[in-house]
C-alpha atoms as an extended CHARMM CRD file, in Angstrom:
* protein
*
       242  EXT
         1         1  UNK       CA             91.7550000000       85.6650000000       93.2030000000  PROA      1               0.0000000000
         2         2  UNK       CA             94.7150000000       87.4960000000       94.6940000000  PROA      2               0.0000000000
         3         3  UNK       CA             96.0780000000       86.3840000000       98.0950000000  PROA      3               0.0000000000
         4         4  UNK       CA             97.8380000000       89.6160000000       98.5640000000  PROA      4               0.0000000000
         5         5  UNK       CA             95.6500000000       92.4880000000       99.5210000000  PROA      5               0.0000000000
         6         6  UNK       CA             98.0550000000       95.2180000000       98.4260000000  PROA      6               0.0000000000
         7         7  UNK       CA             98.6740000000       98.6580000000       99.7340000000  PROA      7               0.0000000000
         8         8  UNK       CA             98.0500000000      102.3750000000       98.7410000000  PROA      8               0.0000000000
         9         9  UNK       CA            101.0680000000      104.5760000000       98.4260000000  PROA      9               0.0000000000
        10        10  UNK       CA            102.6530000000      107.4970000000       96.6060000000  PROA      10              0.0000000000
        11        11  UNK       CA            105.2530000000      107.6140000000       93.8910000000  PROA      11              0.0000000000
        12        12  UNK       CA            108.5840000000      109.2620000000       95.1400000000  PROA      12              0.0000000000
        13        13  UNK       CA            110.5250000000      109.1390000000       92.0090000000  PROA      13              0.0000000000
        14        14  UNK       CA            113.1800000000      107.1630000000       90.0420000000  PROA      14              0.0000000000
        15        15  UNK       CA            116.7450000000      106.1580000000       91.1400000000  PROA      15              0.0000000000
        16        16  UNK       CA            119.2230000000      103.2320000000       90.8060000000  PROA      16              0.0000000000
        17        17  UNK       CA            120.5820000000      100.7670000000       93.2220000000  PROA      17              0.0000000000
        18        18  UNK       CA            123.4390000000       98.2910000000       92.9970000000  PROA      18              0.0000000000
        19        19  UNK       CA            123.0770000000       94.6730000000       93.8280000000  PROA      19              0.0000000000
        20        20  UNK       CA            125.5050000000       92.5560000000       95.7770000000  PROA      20              0.0000000000
        21        21  UNK       CA            127.1260000000       91.3450000000       92.4950000000  PROA      21              0.0000000000
        22        22  UNK       CA            127.6830000000       94.9220000000       91.3020000000  PROA      22              0.0000000000
        23        23  UNK       CA            124.7190000000       94.8450000000       88.7560000000  PROA      23              0.0000000000
        24        24  UNK       CA            122.7360000000       98.0320000000       88.5400000000  PROA      24              0.0000000000
        25        25  UNK       CA            118.9440000000       98.1860000000       88.7470000000  PROA      25              0.0000000000
        26        26  UNK       CA            116.8200000000      101.2630000000       87.5590000000  PROA      26              0.0000000000
        27        27  UNK       CA            113.9350000000      101.3540000000       90.0350000000  PROA      27              0.0000000000
        28        28  UNK       CA            111.0230000000      103.5000000000       91.1510000000  PROA      28              0.0000000000
        29        29  UNK       CA            110.7460000000      104.2270000000       94.7990000000  PROA      29              0.0000000000
        30        30  UNK       CA            107.1100000000      103.8810000000       96.2840000000  PROA      30              0.0000000000
        31        31  UNK       CA            105.9730000000      104.9660000000       99.5840000000  PROA      31              0.0000000000
        32        32  UNK       CA            103.7600000000      101.8810000000      100.3550000000  PROA      32              0.0000000000
        33        33  UNK       CA            101.7750000000      102.5280000000      103.5730000000  PROA      33              0.0000000000
        34        34  UNK       CA            101.2860000000      102.4220000000      106.3060000000  PROA      34              0.0000000000
        35        35  UNK       CA             97.6330000000      101.7510000000      105.5670000000  PROA      35              0.0000000000
        36        36  UNK       CA             94.8190000000      101.1930000000      108.0690000000  PROA      36              0.0000000000
        37        37  UNK       CA             92.1390000000       98.5960000000      107.6930000000  PROA      37              0.0000000000
        38        38  UNK       CA             88.9350000000      100.5880000000      107.5990000000  PROA      38              0.0000000000
        39        39  UNK       CA             86.5090000000       97.8280000000      106.8610000000  PROA      39              0.0000000000
        40        40  UNK       CA             85.9990000000       94.2020000000      105.7220000000  PROA      40              0.0000000000
        41        41  UNK       CA             83.7140000000       92.8030000000      103.1530000000  PROA      41              0.0000000000
        42        42  UNK       CA             82.5260000000       89.2900000000      103.6840000000  PROA      42              0.0000000000
        43        43  UNK       CA             80.6050000000       86.8680000000      101.3280000000  PROA      43              0.0000000000
        44        44  UNK       CA             77.8980000000       86.3640000000      103.8520000000  PROA      44              0.0000000000
        45        45  UNK       CA             77.0820000000       90.0920000000      104.0900000000  PROA      45              0.0000000000
        46        46  UNK       CA             78.4080000000       91.6130000000      100.8570000000  PROA      46              0.0000000000
        47        47  UNK       CA             78.6180000000       88.7510000000       98.5240000000  PROA      47              0.0000000000
        48        48  UNK       CA             82.4340000000       88.9370000000       98.0980000000  PROA      48              0.0000000000
        49        49  UNK       CA             85.6090000000       89.2060000000      100.2200000000  PROA      49              0.0000000000
        50        50  UNK       CA             87.7580000000       92.2830000000      100.3750000000  PROA      50              0.0000000000
        51        51  UNK       CA             89.5710000000       94.6940000000      102.5700000000  PROA      51              0.0000000000
        52        52  UNK       CA             89.0580000000       98.4370000000      102.6390000000  PROA      52              0.0000000000
        53        53  UNK       CA             92.3700000000      100.2450000000      103.2660000000  PROA      53              0.0000000000
        54        54  UNK       CA             92.9060000000      103.8400000000      104.1170000000  PROA      54              0.0000000000
        55        55  UNK       CA             96.0910000000      105.9460000000      103.4810000000  PROA      55              0.0000000000
        56        56  UNK       CA             97.2310000000      109.2560000000      104.7670000000  PROA      56              0.0000000000
        57        57  UNK       CA             95.4240000000      111.7180000000      107.1730000000  PROA      57              0.0000000000
        58        58  UNK       CA             92.7300000000      114.0980000000      106.4810000000  PROA      58              0.0000000000
        59        59  UNK       CA             91.1340000000      116.9480000000      108.2740000000  PROA      59              0.0000000000
        60        60  UNK       CA             87.7830000000      116.1260000000      109.5810000000  PROA      60              0.0000000000
        61        61  UNK       CA             86.2290000000      119.3870000000      108.1930000000  PROA      61              0.0000000000
        62        62  UNK       CA             87.0250000000      117.9640000000      104.5670000000  PROA      62              0.0000000000
        63        63  UNK       CA             85.2530000000      114.6440000000      105.3130000000  PROA      63              0.0000000000
        64        64  UNK       CA             81.5750000000      114.1980000000      104.4240000000  PROA      64              0.0000000000
        65        65  UNK       CA             79.2420000000      112.8310000000      107.1960000000  PROA      65              0.0000000000
        66        66  UNK       CA             78.8870000000      109.3210000000      105.8080000000  PROA      66              0.0000000000
        67        67  UNK       CA             82.6320000000      109.0500000000      105.5630000000  PROA      67              0.0000000000
        68        68  UNK       CA             83.1030000000      110.4470000000      109.0620000000  PROA      68              0.0000000000
        69        69  UNK       CA             80.6520000000      107.9350000000      110.3230000000  PROA      69              0.0000000000
        70        70  UNK       CA             82.4740000000      104.9760000000      108.7170000000  PROA      70              0.0000000000
        71        71  UNK       CA             85.7280000000      106.0430000000      110.1880000000  PROA      71              0.0000000000
        72        72  UNK       CA             84.1960000000      106.6490000000      113.5240000000  PROA      72              0.0000000000
        73        73  UNK       CA             82.7090000000      103.0930000000      113.4820000000  PROA      73              0.0000000000
        74        74  UNK       CA             86.1480000000      101.6350000000      112.5340000000  PROA      74              0.0000000000
        75        75  UNK       CA             87.6640000000      103.7170000000      115.3880000000  PROA      75              0.0000000000
        76        76  UNK       CA             90.3360000000      105.2290000000      112.9470000000  PROA      76              0.0000000000
        77        77  UNK       CA             91.3020000000      108.7430000000      112.0360000000  PROA      77              0.0000000000
        78        78  UNK       CA             89.9630000000      110.2880000000      108.7970000000  PROA      78              0.0000000000
        79        79  UNK       CA             91.8020000000      108.7690000000      105.8570000000  PROA      79              0.0000000000
        80        80  UNK       CA             92.8610000000      110.7820000000      102.7210000000  PROA      80              0.0000000000
        81        81  UNK       CA             92.4710000000      107.9200000000      100.3190000000  PROA      81              0.0000000000
        82        82  UNK       CA             90.3700000000      104.8040000000      100.7690000000  PROA      82              0.0000000000
        83        83  UNK       CA             90.7160000000      101.8430000000       98.3460000000  PROA      83              0.0000000000
        84        84  UNK       CA             89.1280000000       98.2680000000       98.2900000000  PROA      84              0.0000000000
        85        85  UNK       CA             91.3240000000       95.1490000000       97.5730000000  PROA      85              0.0000000000
        86        86  UNK       CA             89.8820000000       91.7720000000       96.8030000000  PROA      86              0.0000000000
        87        87  UNK       CA             91.3840000000       88.9070000000       98.6480000000  PROA      87              0.0000000000
        88        88  UNK       CA             90.6180000000       85.2020000000       99.4750000000  PROA      88              0.0000000000
        89        89  UNK       CA             87.8890000000       84.5520000000      101.9980000000  PROA      89              0.0000000000
        90        90  UNK       CA             90.3660000000       82.3000000000      103.9930000000  PROA      90              0.0000000000
        91        91  UNK       CA             92.7090000000       85.3690000000      104.7160000000  PROA      91              0.0000000000
        92        92  UNK       CA             90.0670000000       87.7360000000      106.1190000000  PROA      92              0.0000000000
        93        93  UNK       CA             90.7190000000       86.3910000000      109.6220000000  PROA      93              0.0000000000
        94        94  UNK       CA             94.4050000000       87.5710000000      109.3930000000  PROA      94              0.0000000000
        95        95  UNK       CA             93.1340000000       91.2240000000      109.4300000000  PROA      95              0.0000000000
        96        96  UNK       CA             91.3290000000       93.2160000000      111.8150000000  PROA      96              0.0000000000
        97        97  UNK       CA             89.5830000000       96.5930000000      111.5460000000  PROA      97              0.0000000000
        98        98  UNK       CA             91.8610000000       99.2070000000      112.8130000000  PROA      98              0.0000000000
        99        99  UNK       CA             95.0080000000       97.2540000000      112.1170000000  PROA      99              0.0000000000
       100       100  UNK       CA             98.0040000000       99.1400000000      110.5560000000  PROA      100             0.0000000000
       101       101  UNK       CA             99.8290000000       97.4060000000      107.5850000000  PROA      101             0.0000000000
       102       102  UNK       CA            103.2600000000       98.2720000000      106.4990000000  PROA      102             0.0000000000
       103       103  UNK       CA            105.2080000000       97.4250000000      103.3620000000  PROA      103             0.0000000000
       104       104  UNK       CA            106.9950000000       94.5130000000      104.9520000000  PROA      104             0.0000000000
       105       105  UNK       CA            103.6290000000       92.9840000000      106.1000000000  PROA      105             0.0000000000
       106       106  UNK       CA            102.5270000000       92.5790000000      102.4280000000  PROA      106             0.0000000000
       107       107  UNK       CA            105.5150000000       92.5500000000      100.1810000000  PROA      107             0.0000000000
       108       108  UNK       CA            108.9420000000       90.8040000000       99.9460000000  PROA      108             0.0000000000
       109       109  UNK       CA            111.8740000000       90.9630000000       97.9220000000  PROA      109             0.0000000000
       110       110  UNK       CA            111.7510000000       89.1250000000       94.3380000000  PROA      110             0.0000000000
       111       111  UNK       CA            107.9870000000       89.0120000000       94.0480000000  PROA      111             0.0000000000
       112       112  UNK       CA            106.0060000000       90.5290000000       91.1170000000  PROA      112             0.0000000000
       113       113  UNK       CA            103.5300000000       93.3240000000       91.5240000000  PROA      113             0.0000000000
       114       114  UNK       CA            100.8850000000       95.3280000000       89.5270000000  PROA      114             0.0000000000
       115       115  UNK       CA            100.9600000000       99.0490000000       89.9760000000  PROA      115             0.0000000000
       116       116  UNK       CA             97.8110000000      101.2040000000       89.0640000000  PROA      116             0.0000000000
       117       117  UNK       CA             97.6180000000      104.9710000000       88.9880000000  PROA      117             0.0000000000
       118       118  UNK       CA             96.1580000000      107.9790000000       87.0230000000  PROA      118             0.0000000000
       119       119  UNK       CA             98.6720000000      108.7490000000       84.2340000000  PROA      119             0.0000000000
       120       120  UNK       CA            100.0670000000      112.2710000000       83.6840000000  PROA      120             0.0000000000
       121       121  UNK       CA             97.6660000000      114.6670000000       81.9760000000  PROA      121             0.0000000000
       122       122  UNK       CA             99.2640000000      115.9940000000       78.8020000000  PROA      122             0.0000000000
       123       123  UNK       CA             96.3180000000      118.0150000000       77.5250000000  PROA      123             0.0000000000
       124       124  UNK       CA             95.2870000000      118.0630000000       73.9460000000  PROA      124             0.0000000000
       125       125  UNK       CA             97.9060000000      116.5240000000       71.7260000000  PROA      125             0.0000000000
       126       126  UNK       CA             98.3420000000      115.5750000000       68.1550000000  PROA      126             0.0000000000
       127       127  UNK       CA             98.2840000000      112.1300000000       66.5620000000  PROA      127             0.0000000000
       128       128  UNK       CA            102.0540000000      111.8460000000       66.4660000000  PROA      128             0.0000000000
       129       129  UNK       CA            102.3810000000      112.2470000000       70.2720000000  PROA      129             0.0000000000
       130       130  UNK       CA             99.1170000000      110.6520000000       71.1970000000  PROA      130             0.0000000000
       131       131  UNK       CA             99.2050000000      107.5320000000       69.0190000000  PROA      131             0.0000000000
       132       132  UNK       CA            102.9270000000      107.4580000000       67.8520000000  PROA      132             0.0000000000
       133       133  UNK       CA            102.1090000000      108.2920000000       64.2630000000  PROA      133             0.0000000000
       134       134  UNK       CA            104.9630000000      108.6290000000       61.8080000000  PROA      134             0.0000000000
       135       135  UNK       CA            103.5310000000      111.8000000000       60.2670000000  PROA      135             0.0000000000
       136       136  UNK       CA            102.2760000000      112.6280000000       56.7160000000  PROA      136             0.0000000000
       137       137  UNK       CA            104.7960000000      113.0050000000       53.9480000000  PROA      137             0.0000000000
       138       138  UNK       CA            108.5370000000      112.7420000000       53.8650000000  PROA      138             0.0000000000
       139       139  UNK       CA            111.0280000000      115.2890000000       55.3960000000  PROA      139             0.0000000000
       140       140  UNK       CA            113.4900000000      116.9220000000       52.9500000000  PROA      140             0.0000000000
       141       141  UNK       CA            111.6450000000      116.3320000000       49.6850000000  PROA      141             0.0000000000
       142       142  UNK       CA            109.7200000000      119.3720000000       49.3130000000  PROA      142             0.0000000000
       143       143  UNK       CA            107.2630000000      121.2210000000       51.4860000000  PROA      143             0.0000000000
       144       144  UNK       CA            104.1450000000      119.6050000000       52.8260000000  PROA      144             0.0000000000
       145       145  UNK       CA            101.2700000000      121.2560000000       54.5540000000  PROA      145             0.0000000000
       146       146  UNK       CA            100.5750000000      118.4700000000       57.0340000000  PROA      146             0.0000000000
       147       147  UNK       CA            103.8560000000      117.0360000000       58.2000000000  PROA      147             0.0000000000
       148       148  UNK       CA            102.3290000000      116.1310000000       61.6320000000  PROA      148             0.0000000000
       149       149  UNK       CA             98.8400000000      115.4710000000       60.4150000000  PROA      149             0.0000000000
       150       150  UNK       CA             96.9600000000      112.2960000000       60.7480000000  PROA      150             0.0000000000
       151       151  UNK       CA             96.3150000000      111.7700000000       56.9800000000  PROA      151             0.0000000000
       152       152  UNK       CA             93.0440000000      110.4560000000       55.5370000000  PROA      152             0.0000000000
       153       153  UNK       CA             90.3490000000      109.5470000000       58.1200000000  PROA      153             0.0000000000
       154       154  UNK       CA             87.4860000000      108.2810000000       55.9670000000  PROA      154             0.0000000000
       155       155  UNK       CA             86.2730000000      107.0840000000       52.5820000000  PROA      155             0.0000000000
       156       156  UNK       CA             84.4820000000      108.8180000000       49.7470000000  PROA      156             0.0000000000
       157       157  UNK       CA             81.0730000000      107.7100000000       48.4880000000  PROA      157             0.0000000000
       158       158  UNK       CA             81.0490000000      104.2160000000       50.2190000000  PROA      158             0.0000000000
       159       159  UNK       CA             80.2820000000      104.3470000000       53.1930000000  PROA      159             0.0000000000
       160       160  UNK       CA             80.9290000000      108.2420000000       53.1070000000  PROA      160             0.0000000000
       161       161  UNK       CA             81.7800000000      108.5440000000       56.7040000000  PROA      161             0.0000000000
       162       162  UNK       CA             84.6090000000      108.2910000000       59.2240000000  PROA      162             0.0000000000
       163       163  UNK       CA             84.5820000000      104.9190000000       61.0210000000  PROA      163             0.0000000000
       164       164  UNK       CA             84.1880000000      104.8030000000       64.7640000000  PROA      164             0.0000000000
       165       165  UNK       CA             87.2840000000      104.5270000000       66.8670000000  PROA      165             0.0000000000
       166       166  UNK       CA             89.5070000000      106.2740000000       64.3200000000  PROA      166             0.0000000000
       167       167  UNK       CA             92.6870000000      107.4720000000       66.0220000000  PROA      167             0.0000000000
       168       168  UNK       CA             92.7040000000      111.2980000000       66.1080000000  PROA      168             0.0000000000
       169       169  UNK       CA             94.1930000000      114.1920000000       68.0670000000  PROA      169             0.0000000000
       170       170  UNK       CA             92.5360000000      114.6320000000       71.4940000000  PROA      170             0.0000000000
       171       171  UNK       CA             92.9430000000      114.4840000000       75.2920000000  PROA      171             0.0000000000
       172       172  UNK       CA             96.0860000000      112.5140000000       76.1570000000  PROA      172             0.0000000000
       173       173  UNK       CA             96.6780000000      110.9010000000       79.4270000000  PROA      173             0.0000000000
       174       174  UNK       CA             94.8510000000      111.6270000000       82.8520000000  PROA      174             0.0000000000
       175       175  UNK       CA             93.3560000000      108.1790000000       83.0170000000  PROA      175             0.0000000000
       176       176  UNK       CA             93.8010000000      105.0480000000       84.9560000000  PROA      176             0.0000000000
       177       177  UNK       CA             96.7770000000      103.0900000000       83.7530000000  PROA      177             0.0000000000
       178       178  UNK       CA             98.2010000000       99.7020000000       85.1390000000  PROA      178             0.0000000000
       179       179  UNK       CA            101.7070000000       98.2820000000       84.6720000000  PROA      179             0.0000000000
       180       180  UNK       CA            101.8890000000       94.5030000000       85.0580000000  PROA      180             0.0000000000
       181       181  UNK       CA            104.6200000000       92.2110000000       86.4070000000  PROA      181             0.0000000000
       182       182  UNK       CA            107.0900000000       94.6900000000       87.8670000000  PROA      182             0.0000000000
       183       183  UNK       CA            109.7030000000       92.9810000000       90.1770000000  PROA      183             0.0000000000
       184       184  UNK       CA            110.2320000000       94.1290000000       93.7440000000  PROA      184             0.0000000000
       185       185  UNK       CA            113.8350000000       94.5940000000       93.9640000000  PROA      185             0.0000000000
       186       186  UNK       CA            113.9460000000       95.7110000000       97.4970000000  PROA      186             0.0000000000
       187       187  UNK       CA            111.7420000000       96.3860000000      100.5850000000  PROA      187             0.0000000000
       188       188  UNK       CA            112.8050000000       98.9350000000      103.1660000000  PROA      188             0.0000000000
       189       189  UNK       CA            110.5830000000       98.1920000000      106.1720000000  PROA      189             0.0000000000
       190       190  UNK       CA            111.6670000000      100.9930000000      108.3430000000  PROA      190             0.0000000000
       191       191  UNK       CA            110.6700000000      103.6630000000      105.7170000000  PROA      191             0.0000000000
       192       192  UNK       CA            107.8200000000      101.6010000000      104.2090000000  PROA      192             0.0000000000
       193       193  UNK       CA            109.4210000000      101.9950000000      100.7650000000  PROA      193             0.0000000000
       194       194  UNK       CA            109.2630000000       99.4250000000       97.9270000000  PROA      194             0.0000000000
       195       195  UNK       CA            111.7460000000       99.6450000000       95.1160000000  PROA      195             0.0000000000
       196       196  UNK       CA            110.2530000000       98.1860000000       91.9190000000  PROA      196             0.0000000000
       197       197  UNK       CA            112.2760000000       97.6720000000       88.7110000000  PROA      197             0.0000000000
       198       198  UNK       CA            110.9810000000       99.9330000000       86.0260000000  PROA      198             0.0000000000
       199       199  UNK       CA            108.5650000000      102.7730000000       85.7130000000  PROA      199             0.0000000000
       200       200  UNK       CA            105.2350000000      103.3550000000       87.0450000000  PROA      200             0.0000000000
       201       201  UNK       CA            102.3730000000      105.7730000000       85.7520000000  PROA      201             0.0000000000
       202       202  UNK       CA            101.5660000000      109.1510000000       87.3940000000  PROA      202             0.0000000000
       203       203  UNK       CA            103.4250000000      112.1030000000       88.7240000000  PROA      203             0.0000000000
       204       204  UNK       CA            105.6730000000      112.3100000000       91.8200000000  PROA      204             0.0000000000
       205       205  UNK       CA            103.6920000000      112.2790000000       94.9830000000  PROA      205             0.0000000000
       206       206  UNK       CA            100.7570000000      110.8880000000       93.1100000000  PROA      206             0.0000000000
       207       207  UNK       CA             98.6170000000      108.2610000000       94.7340000000  PROA      207             0.0000000000
       208       208  UNK       CA             98.7140000000      104.5800000000       93.4060000000  PROA      208             0.0000000000
       209       209  UNK       CA             97.8000000000      101.1560000000       94.3400000000  PROA      209             0.0000000000
       210       210  UNK       CA            100.4700000000       98.2870000000       94.5900000000  PROA      210             0.0000000000
       211       211  UNK       CA             99.2910000000       94.6620000000       94.8190000000  PROA      211             0.0000000000
       212       212  UNK       CA            100.6070000000       91.1250000000       93.9340000000  PROA      212             0.0000000000
       213       213  UNK       CA            100.8260000000       90.4560000000       90.2610000000  PROA      213             0.0000000000
       214       214  UNK       CA             97.5580000000       88.7550000000       89.0290000000  PROA      214             0.0000000000
       215       215  UNK       CA             99.3140000000       86.8630000000       86.1710000000  PROA      215             0.0000000000
       216       216  UNK       CA            102.1050000000       85.3910000000       88.3230000000  PROA      216             0.0000000000
       217       217  UNK       CA            102.0980000000       82.7290000000       90.8090000000  PROA      217             0.0000000000
       218       218  UNK       CA            100.6000000000       83.8600000000       94.1160000000  PROA      218             0.0000000000
       219       219  UNK       CA            103.1780000000       84.6430000000       96.8160000000  PROA      219             0.0000000000
       220       220  UNK       CA            102.1100000000       83.9550000000      100.4810000000  PROA      220             0.0000000000
       221       221  UNK       CA            102.0190000000       86.9130000000      102.8190000000  PROA      221             0.0000000000
       222       222  UNK       CA            105.3000000000       87.5000000000      104.7840000000  PROA      222             0.0000000000
       223       223  UNK       CA            105.1730000000       86.3270000000      108.3820000000  PROA      223             0.0000000000
       224       224  UNK       CA            104.4400000000       89.2870000000      110.5300000000  PROA      224             0.0000000000
       225       225  UNK       CA            107.4290000000       90.1620000000      112.7740000000  PROA      225             0.0000000000
       226       226  UNK       CA            106.2960000000       90.8070000000      116.3010000000  PROA      226             0.0000000000
       227       227  UNK       CA            108.2310000000       93.7260000000      118.0040000000  PROA      227             0.0000000000
       228       228  UNK       CA            109.8800000000       93.2810000000      121.2540000000  PROA      228             0.0000000000
       229       229  UNK       CA            107.2420000000       95.3750000000      123.2010000000  PROA      229             0.0000000000
       230       230  UNK       CA            104.4410000000       93.2170000000      121.7750000000  PROA      230             0.0000000000
       231       231  UNK       CA            106.3120000000       89.9350000000      122.4750000000  PROA      231             0.0000000000
       232       232  UNK       CA            106.8900000000       90.9390000000      126.0550000000  PROA      232             0.0000000000
       233       233  UNK       CA            103.3070000000       91.7910000000      126.5110000000  PROA      233             0.0000000000
       234       234  UNK       CA            102.1440000000       88.4980000000      124.8780000000  PROA      234             0.0000000000
       235       235  UNK       CA            104.6110000000       86.3030000000      127.0110000000  PROA      235             0.0000000000
       236       236  UNK       CA            103.1330000000       84.7370000000      130.2360000000  PROA      236             0.0000000000
       237       237  UNK       CA            104.4790000000       86.0780000000      133.4780000000  PROA      237             0.0000000000
       238       238  UNK       CA            106.9830000000       83.9600000000      135.2720000000  PROA      238             0.0000000000
       239       239  UNK       CA            105.8730000000       82.5740000000      138.5620000000  PROA      239             0.0000000000
       240       240  UNK       CA            107.8240000000       81.1130000000      141.5350000000  PROA      240             0.0000000000
       241       241  UNK       CA            106.0870000000       77.8580000000      141.9460000000  PROA      241             0.0000000000
       242       242  UNK       CA            107.6440000000       75.1130000000      144.1290000000  PROA      242             0.0000000000
């Protein structure tokens, strides 16, 4: 079970940064949050523990009545995207409905994350682009009618059919893809931007989910930094006793 609930975000694009030792890192900039806790799932009521997070604002006219009722019950504005993140039951008490989570509240430099998004849709493509086929025949030794074809797809008399799962031309992309074990190079808390090393699926400005790597050792949540305004409100008032 992941101890990191993760965040919803958008892909901003690719860039590169230089570390203190002068080494360059190719990174993808992700706008992670701010996300609002829309709901909580508890084992006693739902059979599992999870957080429902919302990201982005949406006009109420484009929200269905059930969604509007859920947002009203949580006392939050209509959210454009809502996703559910499984977490340990022991961490549920750290989050409250209506709480806002930023990038620095969940992620920290050096940890590994998994990124999931819908890959770019590339339409109907051939086998060379879709499955990385080498192509039929050889180039430069006479003409060939099917240089980019897939070749033979079945047998003759026995069994006389095309086996299931044969790689052929067809729809390419436009489905959920997950990239595992991407290292967080830097977290920019003021802009809620997370720089991860490597590429992530999806187009620019596309929605994605970012959460702690499931195949790596769990990283504890960063300690929440209390702002000066909140600290002054929580501090007890001074009294002139004695």
